[in-house]
C-alpha positions in Angstrom: 118.2 67.2 88.1 115.9 69.5 90.1 112.8 71.1 88.6 113.3 74.6 87.4 111.0 77.5 87.9 110.4 80.7 86.0 109.3 83.4 88.4 109.4 87.1 89.4 111.7 87.4 92.4 111.9 90.4 94.7 115.1 92.3 95.4 115.7 92.2 99.2 119.1 94.0 99.3 121.8 95.1 97.1 125.4 96.3 97.9 128.8 96.7 96.3 131.3 94.5 98.2 134.4 95.2 96.0 135.1 97.2 92.9 132.5 96.2 90.3 131.4 93.3 92.5 127.8 93.3 93.8 125.8 91.2 96.2 122.1 90.8 95.8 119.6 88.8 98.0 116.4 87.8 96.1 113.2 86.5 97.6 111.8 83.7 95.5 108.6 81.6 95.5 110.1 78.2 94.8 113.7 78.4 93.5 115.3 78.7 97.0 113.6 75.5 98.1 115.3 73.3 95.5 118.6 75.0 94.7 121.8 73.0 95.3 125.4 74.2 95.8 127.0 74.9 92.4 123.8 75.5 90.5 123.0 78.8 88.8 120.1 81.0 87.8 119.3 82.9 84.6 118.5 86.6 85.3 116.6 88.7 82.8 116.9 92.4 82.3 114.0 94.8 81.8 115.6 96.0 78.5 113.7 94.6 75.6 116.8 95.0 73.5 118.6 92.4 75.6 116.4 89.3 75.2 118.9 86.8 76.6 119.3 86.2 80.3 122.6 86.4 82.2 123.7 83.2 84.0 124.8 83.9 87.5 125.9 81.3 90.1 124.1 81.0 93.4 126.3 82.2 96.3 124.0 81.3 99.2 120.6 79.8 99.8 118.3 80.6 102.7 115.5 77.9 102.4 113.8 79.1 105.6 113.2 82.5 104.3 113.0 81.4 100.6 115.9 83.6 99.5 118.9 83.2 97.3 122.1 85.4 97.1 123.9 86.1 93.9 127.3 87.8 93.8 128.2 89.1 90.3 130.6 91.4 88.5 129.5 94.4 86.5 131.1 94.0 83.1 130.4 97.3 81.4 128.3 100.5 81.4 125.7 99.2 78.9 125.3 95.6 80.1 122.7 93.5 81.8 124.9 93.3 85.0 125.0 97.1 85.1 121.2 97.2 85.1 121.1 94.6 87.9 123.5 96.7 90.0 121.1 99.6 89.8 118.1 97.7 91.1 116.6 98.8 94.5 115.0 96.9 97.4 111.5 95.9 96.6 111.9 95.8 92.8 110.9 92.7 90.9 113.5 90.7 89.0 112.8 87.9 86.5 114.7 84.7 87.2 114.8 81.1 85.9 116.3 78.3 88.0 117.8 76.5 89.5 119.9 75.4 86.4 122.8 73.0 86.0 123.8 70.0 88.1 125.7 71.4 91.1 128.5 69.9 93.1 128.5 66.3 94.4 128.7 66.5 98.2 131.5 64.1 99.3 131.4 63.8 103.1 134.2 63.0 105.6 136.8 64.2 103.2 139.6 66.7 103.4 138.5 69.2 100.7 140.1 72.2 99.0 137.5 74.6 97.6 139.2 76.8 95.0 137.6 80.0 93.6 139.0 82.4 91.1 137.5 85.8 90.8 133.8 85.5 90.3 134.2 81.8 90.7 134.5 82.4 94.5 130.8 82.9 95.3 129.5 79.3 94.7 132.2 78.0 97.1 130.4 79.6 100.0 127.2 77.6 99.7 129.1 74.4 98.9 131.1 74.7 102.2 127.9 74.7 104.2 127.1 71.2 103.1 130.5 69.5 103.7 131.3 67.9 107.0 135.0 67.1 106.5 138.1 69.3 106.8 137.4 72.3 104.5 140.1 74.6 103.2 139.4 77.6 100.8 142.0 78.8 98.3 140.7 82.0 96.7 142.4 83.9 93.9 141.9 87.5 93.1 143.3 90.1 90.7 143.3 92.9 93.4 140.4 93.4 95.8 139.2 90.4 97.8 135.6 89.6 98.7 133.6 87.0 100.6 136.7 85.9 102.5 135.2 86.7 106.0 132.1 84.7 105.1 134.2 81.7 103.9 136.3 81.8 107.0 133.2 80.7 109.0 133.4 77.3 107.3 137.1 76.6 107.0 140.6 78.0 106.7 141.0 80.6 104.0 144.2 81.0 101.9 144.4 83.9 99.5 146.4 84.4 96.3 146.6 87.8 94.5 148.3 88.7 91.3 150.3 91.6 92.9 150.8 89.9 96.3 148.9 92.7 98.2 147.2 89.9 100.2 148.2 86.3 100.8 150.4 84.6 98.3 151.7 86.4 95.3 150.6 84.5 92.2 148.1 81.8 91.5 145.9 79.6 93.6 148.3 76.7 92.9 151.1 78.9 94.3 149.0 79.3 97.5 148.4 75.6 97.7 152.1 74.8 97.4 153.3 77.6 99.7 150.9 76.4 102.4 151.6 72.7 101.8 147.8 72.0 101.5 146.7 68.4 101.0 143.2 67.1 100.0 141.2 64.0 99.2 139.0 66.1 96.9 139.2 69.4 95.1 136.2 71.6 94.0 137.0 74.5 91.8 135.3 77.3 89.9 136.9 80.1 87.9 138.4 81.1 84.6 139.5 78.3 82.2 143.3 78.8 82.5 143.0 78.3 86.3 140.8 75.2 85.9 143.2 73.8 83.3 146.1 74.1 85.8 144.0 72.6 88.6 143.0 69.7 86.4 146.6 68.9 85.7 147.5 69.3 89.4 144.8 67.0 90.5 145.7 64.4 87.8 149.4 64.5 88.7 148.6 64.1 92.4 145.7 61.5 92.0 143.2 63.8 93.7 139.5 63.5 92.9 138.5 66.8 91.3 135.3 68.6 90.3 135.4 71.7 88.0 132.6 74.2 87.5 133.1 75.7 84.1 132.5 79.3 83.1 131.1 79.6 79.6 129.1 82.2 77.7 125.5 80.9 77.5 122.5 81.8 75.5 119.4 79.8 76.5 120.8 78.3 79.7 118.7 75.1 79.4 120.6 73.0 76.9 118.7 73.7 73.7 121.0 76.0 71.7 124.4 74.3 72.1 126.1 77.7 72.5 128.0 76.6 75.7 129.5 73.2 74.8 132.8 72.1 76.0 135.0 69.3 74.7 134.5 66.0 76.5 136.3 62.7 76.7 133.2 60.7 75.9 130.5 61.3 73.3 127.4 63.2 74.5 124.2 61.3 74.2 122.4 64.4 73.0 124.7 65.4 70.2 126.6 62.1 69.6 129.9 64.0 69.4 132.6 64.7 72.0 130.8 67.7 73.5 128.9 68.4 76.7 126.6 71.3 77.3 127.9 73.3 80.2 124.4 74.6 81.2 122.8 71.2 81.1 125.4 68.4 81.8 127.4 70.9 83.8 128.5 73.4 84.9 130.2 70.9 87.2 132.2 68.1 85.7 134.5 65.5 87.0 137.9 66.7 85.9 138.6 63.5 84.0 135.4 64.0 81.9 136.4 67.2 80.0 139.3 68.6 78.0 140.2 72.2 78.7 
């Protein structure tokens, strides 16, 4: 587990890349130097009425320039994410990270990287660190985003609910339609999607790693607000739970029950 840092970053750029989806580059002092693919940061608002940070996965890391990129969805008019979307270049932003365990980097493997909605961003950084055959399967409700960036690192297959782009239906429909095969699957997205992928991987004997999305409070494993059910007892709680922010967010698919 890498060391975490509490620092004031600087907003370098901010843009809306799809409806309610924003991309922000942040200059950091230390976080970019130690962040791994699949980890996340906690982002604090300037609103004293919102004391808890918002966990946001890291989309890209630029170690040379000490920058990280987050891509996030604005979830309402009076939310922390709405405040983040209004920040301008040069403003300071309070961040804590990197948090969580990140993805194991299995080399010389044929990999399928599956992202659903706001689970797409961490797949981009992950792809940069894999040297095997990489395929992206990205699922969206309507508007797509980050597909051009992902296409630099592997073939991209898209699934949309209404079929306006790619396969109509789910990411599994896209996998089956395009007859994709893999030695390993990496996935991040909503729980129903992950549950389906978990079953697909088990049925086809594919090694699979899932990055879980859970509501978090502290983000560092102290409050137990983001536990998930696990096959084995957790050493911290001595029950069949694991903390998504601490032992996760990435788990071997056989470790957890969804």
